[in-house]
Each structure stands twice: as C-alpha cells, then as structure tokens.
BAKOLRO-93628 format. One line per field, with one value per residue: residue number from 1; x, y, z of N, C-alpha, C in turn. Coordinates in steps of 0.2 Angstrom, whole numbers, m for minus. Layout:
nr	c(NUM_...) .
n_px	c(X_...) .
n_py	c(Y_...) .
n_pz	c(Z_...) .
ca_px	c(X_...) .
ca_py	c(Y_...) .
ca_pz	c(Z_...) .
c_px	c(X_...) .
c_py	c(Y_...) .
c_pz	c(Z_...) .
//
This chain:
nr	c(1_2_3_4_5_6_7_8_9_10_11_12_13_14_15_16_17_18_19_20_21_22_23_24_25_26_27_28_29_30_31_32_33_34_35_36_37_38_39_40_41_42_43_44_45_46_47_48_49_50_51_52_53_54_55_56_57_58_59_60_61_62_63_64_65_66_67_68_69_70_71_72_73_74_75_76_77_78_79_80_81_82_83_84_85_86_87_88_89_90_91_92_93_94_95_96_97_98_99_100_101_102_103_104_105_106_107_108_109_110_111_112_113_114_115_116_117_118_119_120_121_122_123_124_125_126_127_128_129_130_131_132_133_134_135_136_137_138_139_140_141_142_143_144_145_146_147_148_149_150_151_152_153_154_155_156_157_158_159_160_161_162_163_164_165_166_167_168_169_170_171_172_173_174_175_176_177_178_179_180_181_182_183_184_185_186_187_188_189_190_191_192_193_194_195_196_197_198_199_200_201_202_203_204_205_206_207_208_209_210_211_212_213_214_215_216_217_218_219_220_221_222_223_224_225_226_227_228_229_230_231_232_233_234_235_236_237_238) .
n_px	c(4_3_11_6_8_21_30_45_49_51_67_70_78_88_95_109_119_118_122_135_141_140_149_161_163_164_175_185_184_189_202_207_206_215_227_228_230_242_251_250_256_269_273_273_283_294_296_305_309_302_307_300_307_307_308_314_312_325_332_343_356_368_365_366_358_353_353_344_334_336_328_334_334_333_339_339_347_351_365_365_375_376_373_384_394_391_394_408_412_408_415_428_437_443_451_449_436_429_427_440_444_435_439_452_449_442_452_461_453_451_464_465_456_462_475_470_464_476_482_474_475_489_493_501_509_513_505_493_497_498_485_478_485_480_467_468_473_462_453_461_460_447_439_446_447_433_428_436_431_418_420_425_414_405_411_410_397_391_379_376_367_365_366_360_360_353_356_353_366_376_380_378_386_384_385_391_407_417_409_406_407_400_402_390_394_397_408_409_404_390_381_368_363_358_347_352_359_375_388_403_417_430_441_440_431_416_398_384_367_353_339_328_328_323_309_295_288_297_307_309_313_326_333_333_341_353_357_358_369_380_390_388_393_406_405_415_429_432) .
n_py	c(m6_11_25_40_51_49_52_60_77_87_94_111_125_136_146_147_141_150_162_159_156_169_176_170_174_188_188_184_194_205_201_201_214_220_214_220_234_232_229_240_249_244_246_259_262_257_264_278_293_306_323_332_338_343_335_337_335_335_341_331_338_335_325_319_324_313_304_295_305_305_311_318_317_330_334_343_347_348_342_334_335_322_313_315_311_297_293_295_287_274_274_272_281_283_269_265_265_254_236_232_242_239_226_230_239_230_221_229_233_221_220_231_228_216_221_230_221_214_225_227_215_212_225_232_245_247_239_246_258_253_249_261_267_258_261_274_272_266_277_284_276_275_287_299_298_297_310_318_314_319_333_335_331_341_352_348_347_361_368_372_371_357_352_340_330_317_305_292_288_295_305_322_333_347_364_375_382_370_359_342_325_309_294_282_269_257_257_263_262_257_260_257_263_267_276_281_284_280_284_278_283_276_285_287_297_303_303_307_304_307_298_304_316_313_314_304_299_298_290_276_277_284_275_264_269_271_259_251_257_255_246_234_236_226_214_216_206_198) .
n_pz	c(0_m5_4_4_12_17_7_1_0_m15_m17_m15_m23_m15_m18_m15_m22_m33_m28_m23_m36_m41_m32_m35_m48_m46_m39_m48_m57_m49_m47_m60_m63_m54_m58_m70_m66_m59_m70_m78_m69_m68_m81_m82_m72_m78_m89_m97_m87_m94_m97_m104_m115_m132_m147_m164_m182_m193_m209_m220_m224_m231_m240_m256_m272_m279_m269_m256_m246_m229_m215_m200_m182_m171_m155_m140_m125_m107_m98_m83_m68_m61_m71_m80_m71_m70_m83_m83_m73_m78_m89_m86_m82_m70_m63_m51_m47_m49_m49_m45_m36_m26_m22_m17_m7_2_5_12_22_29_33_41_52_57_61_71_80_84_91_102_108_111_114_105_98_85_78_79_72_59_57_56_45_35_35_31_18_12_11_2_m10_m13_m9_m14_m28_m31_m27_m35_m48_m46_m45_m58_m66_m62_m68_m82_m84_m86_m87_m100_m115_m125_m142_m152_m167_m174_m187_m199_m203_m196_m182_m177_m166_m157_m163_m176_m172_m165_m167_m169_m176_m175_m183_m188_m191_m186_m178_m166_m149_m140_m125_m113_m98_m82_m86_m97_m113_m120_m130_m136_m145_m156_m153_m140_m137_m129_m129_m121_m120_m112_m108_m103_m111_m123_m133_m131_m142_m152_m147_m149_m163_m162_m154_m162_m173_m167_m162_m174_m180_m171_m160_m147_m129_m123_m110_m96_m92_m77) .
ca_px	c(0_7_10_8_11_28_35_50_47_56_71_69_84_88_99_115_123_119_126_142_144_141_155_167_164_166_182_189_185_193_209_209_207_221_233_229_233_249_254_251_261_275_275_275_289_300_297_310_305_303_307_296_310_304_312_313_315_330_334_350_359_374_363_366_351_351_352_337_335_333_328_337_331_337_338_342_346_357_367_366_382_376_373_391_398_390_398_415_414_407_420_435_441_447_450_448_429_426_428_447_444_431_444_457_446_441_459_464_448_453_471_464_453_467_480_467_464_482_484_470_477_496_495_507_507_515_499_488_499_497_478_477_487_476_461_469_473_455_451_464_458_440_436_449_445_426_427_439_426_412_422_426_407_402_414_408_389_391_373_375_362_369_362_363_356_355_354_355_373_380_378_382_386_385_384_396_413_417_405_410_403_401_400_386_397_399_415_408_401_384_379_362_363_356_343_357_362_381_392_411_421_437_446_438_426_410_392_379_361_348_332_323_328_320_302_293_286_303_312_310_317_332_336_334_347_359_358_360_376_385_391_387_399_407_406_422_432_434) .
ca_py	c(0_17_30_47_56_48_53_65_83_89_100_118_129_141_152_147_140_156_167_156_158_177_178_168_179_195_188_184_201_209_199_203_222_221_212_225_239_231_229_247_253_242_249_267_263_255_269_284_299_311_329_337_340_341_333_340_332_340_338_329_343_332_320_321_324_307_299_295_309_302_316_316_319_334_334_348_345_350_337_335_332_315_309_315_307_290_292_295_281_268_275_269_287_281_262_264_265_247_230_232_246_235_221_233_241_224_218_234_233_216_221_236_224_212_225_233_216_213_230_226_208_213_232_233_251_246_236_252_262_249_249_268_267_254_265_280_270_265_283_286_272_276_293_304_298_299_317_321_314_323_340_335_331_347_356_347_349_368_371_374_367_353_351_334_328_309_303_285_286_299_310_328_335_354_368_380_380_365_354_336_320_302_290_276_264_251_258_266_257_260_257_260_262_273_280_285_281_283_281_279_282_273_290_287_302_300_307_305_306_305_296_309_321_311_313_297_296_297_286_270_279_286_269_260_271_270_251_249_260_254_239_234_235_219_213_215_200_200) .
ca_pz	c(0_m5_9_1_17_19_2_2_m4_m20_m14_m18_m24_m10_m21_m12_m28_m38_m24_m24_m42_m42_m28_m39_m54_m44_m37_m54_m60_m45_m48_m67_m63_m50_m62_m75_m63_m58_m76_m80_m64_m70_m87_m80_m68_m82_m95_m95_m85_m99_m94_m108_m120_m138_m153_m170_m187_m197_m215_m221_m229_m234_m244_m263_m275_m281_m263_m253_m240_m223_m210_m194_m176_m167_m148_m136_m118_m103_m94_m76_m65_m59_m77_m82_m66_m71_m89_m81_m69_m82_m95_m84_m81_m64_m62_m44_m45_m51_m45_m43_m30_m20_m19_m13_0_6_8_17_28_33_36_47_57_60_65_77_85_87_96_108_111_113_115_101_95_78_74_79_67_53_56_54_38_31_34_26_11_9_9_m4_m15_m14_m9_m18_m35_m31_m26_m41_m53_m45_m47_m65_m69_m62_m73_m89_m84_m85_m88_m107_m119_m130_m148_m155_m173_m175_m193_m199_m204_m192_m176_m177_m160_m157_m169_m177_m170_m160_m169_m171_m178_m174_m189_m186_m196_m182_m175_m159_m144_m137_m119_m110_m91_m77_m90_m102_m119_m120_m136_m135_m151_m156_m150_m133_m135_m126_m130_m116_m121_m107_m110_m101_m116_m129_m134_m131_m149_m156_m143_m153_m169_m160_m151_m168_m177_m163_m162_m180_m182_m166_m157_m139_m125_m121_m103_m94_m89_m70) .
c_px	c(4_5_11_10_18_33_39_48_53_60_70_76_83_92_106_120_124_123_133_145_145_148_161_168_166_173_187_190_189_201_211_210_213_227_234_232_240_253_255_256_268_278_277_281_295_301_301_306_307_303_304_300_307_309_310_316_319_332_341_353_365_372_363_359_349_351_346_339_332_334_331_333_335_334_342_341_352_358_367_372_382_376_380_395_397_394_405_417_413_413_427_439_446_446_448_441_426_427_435_447_440_435_449_455_444_447_461_459_450_459_470_461_458_472_476_466_470_484_480_472_484_498_501_505_509_508_493_490_497_489_476_479_483_469_462_470_466_452_454_462_451_437_439_447_437_425_430_434_420_414_422_419_404_405_411_401_389_385_371_371_366_364_365_358_358_352_356_362_378_376_382_380_388_383_389_403_413_412_409_405_405_398_396_388_399_405_414_404_395_382_373_362_361_351_347_358_369_385_399_414_427_442_444_434_420_404_387_372_356_342_327_322_325_313_300_291_291_308_314_315_325_336_338_340_353_361_361_367_381_386_390_393_400_408_413_423_435_440) .
c_py	c(6_22_36_52_55_50_60_71_84_95_106_122_135_147_152_146_146_161_165_158_165_179_176_172_185_194_187_190_206_207_201_211_223_219_217_232_238_231_236_251_250_245_256_267_262_260_275_289_305_318_334_340_338_340_336_336_337_337_336_333_340_327_323_321_317_302_300_300_306_308_313_318_324_334_340_347_348_344_338_332_325_311_309_311_299_288_291_289_275_268_273_275_286_273_260_264_259_242_230_236_242_230_224_235_235_221_223_234_227_217_226_232_220_215_228_227_214_218_229_219_209_220_234_239_251_243_242_256_259_249_256_269_264_258_271_278_268_272_286_282_273_283_299_304_299_306_321_320_318_330_340_335_337_352_355_348_356_371_373_369_363_351_345_332_321_308_295_283_290_303_316_331_342_357_373_377_375_359_348_330_313_298_284_271_257_251_260_261_261_256_260_258_268_278_284_281_284_280_283_278_279_278_291_294_300_305_303_308_303_303_301_315_319_310_306_294_295_292_280_271_280_279_264_262_270_263_249_251_259_247_239_233_228_219_212_209_201_195) .
c_pz	c(0_0_6_6_19_13_3_m2_m9_m17_m18_m18_m19_m12_m19_m18_m32_m34_m24_m30_m44_m38_m32_m45_m52_m42_m43_m57_m56_m46_m55_m67_m59_m54_m67_m72_m61_m64_m78_m75_m66_m76_m86_m76_m73_m88_m92_m92_m89_m96_m98_m114_m127_m143_m159_m176_m191_m203_m216_m226_m233_m239_m251_m266_m276_m275_m260_m247_m234_m217_m204_m188_m172_m159_m145_m128_m114_m98_m87_m73_m64_m65_m80_m77_m68_m78_m87_m78_m73_m87_m93_m83_m75_m63_m55_m42_m47_m46_m42_m36_m24_m17_m15_m7_4_9_13_23_32_37_42_53_61_64_71_82_88_92_102_112_114_115_111_97_87_74_74_73_60_52_53_47_33_30_30_19_8_7_2_m10_m17_m15_m13_m25_m36_m31_m32_m47_m52_m47_m55_m69_m68_m67_m80_m89_m82_m86_m95_m110_m124_m136_m151_m161_m174_m182_m194_m200_m200_m186_m177_m170_m160_m163_m170_m175_m164_m161_m171_m172_m176_m179_m186_m191_m192_m178_m168_m155_m141_m130_m116_m102_m87_m82_m95_m108_m120_m126_m134_m142_m151_m153_m143_m131_m133_m128_m126_m118_m116_m110_m109_m107_m122_m129_m135_m138_m154_m153_m147_m159_m167_m158_m157_m172_m174_m163_m168_m182_m177_m164_m150_m135_m123_m113_m101_m91_m82_m68) .
//
C-alpha cells in the first residue's frame, strides 16, 4: 500500500549556488582588474622619466640629390652632473671606482681589522699604526677619485644646452665652432645604463644622451638608429 504522506518533498533551490557563483565571478573580476593595474604601474615605472624636451626632425643637408634623403632627429638637452659622473665612472676614467677598487678596499679593511685586533690583544702600537694606515689607504683608493670625478662632472655639466642631430649614418654634436661627428658605421660602442644612452668612439670620445631628453614618440626611432650603427659594449672579464 502506497503511503503518500511519507513521500519526500522535492528539494527547492535556495539560491546558495547562484550566490556562490556570483561571488566567484566577482572575485575573478577583481583579480583581473588588480593584475591590469599592476601591469600598468610596472610599465609606467619602467618607462623613462621624460622631462618634456621636444624633438625635431631635421633635413639631411649632406645628402646628394640622387640619394634618398633620410631626415634626422634633433635633440636639445642640458646634462646633469650626476649623469656626467655616471659616464665618467662607467668609462673607466678612474679604475679605482670598479671591481678592482672594491677588492682593494676589502683587503685593506681586513688588514685594518686584523691590526686593530692585534693591538688590543698585545697592546702593540705598531699594529695600531698599521691599522690607521690601512684606513687612510682606503680613503685614498675610494674617496679621492670619487670626489675628483664629482668635481670633473660638475665642470663638464656647466649648464650649457647641447644640440645633437641623429641621422641613420652619423651623429652631429654641437653647432658651429666645436661641432664634431660620430659615424654610425659600427665603429663606436653603445651602452644603456642609469637611464642614459652613452656612445664611445674609437678615439675614446663620449656622448651621453639622457632618455629623459628624448620625446617618447621618437624614442624608438632614436634607439633603432643608434643600435643599427654601433656595437654593444662587451662585458668586462673579471
């Protein structure tokens, strides 16, 4: 005999699954928005800090009539002392600012510690004198060249505006008297560091172009011309 009163009721949906699905969708959307914001922040951080300098396209006056005329890009900027200092330091003006200086300072520092320990253990004034001499040598190795390059960077970055015209085959630096050129024929070396593009010629002349001085919409063109006409700096062998 069928007992209709004991039959189980059909389960009714209480909306929990719908709410759970909505929460999952909202979570995914939040994570996607957060990832997008992080990506934009990373791109903004990695992009050069442009200072508002405007670039101009300049005609190639040296091109013959039958040659294809490739306009160049003109830049005007004023170098900062810190930028000049980075070029001098990286260019090896003073060898005591590199790995060699760090090794020498480390050796002298260990010698100073050892001599100081010997003085306190045996009260040997000769050890104390040697410790003081080691500390003075550390100052000579590191600080004297550092301040010397700082003064030199200040003299070079004298506040004068530098005009540079970049063409596919050469770079013209300056105007009128004192103007000089860098052929983009693969003989010069290009380095990029500390938001700088630095070219070094076979004659060891250097040109420093801050990325901040290059208008963003021509930055890719400038980098392409420089990369095509130079060679990268080889990593030093330690």
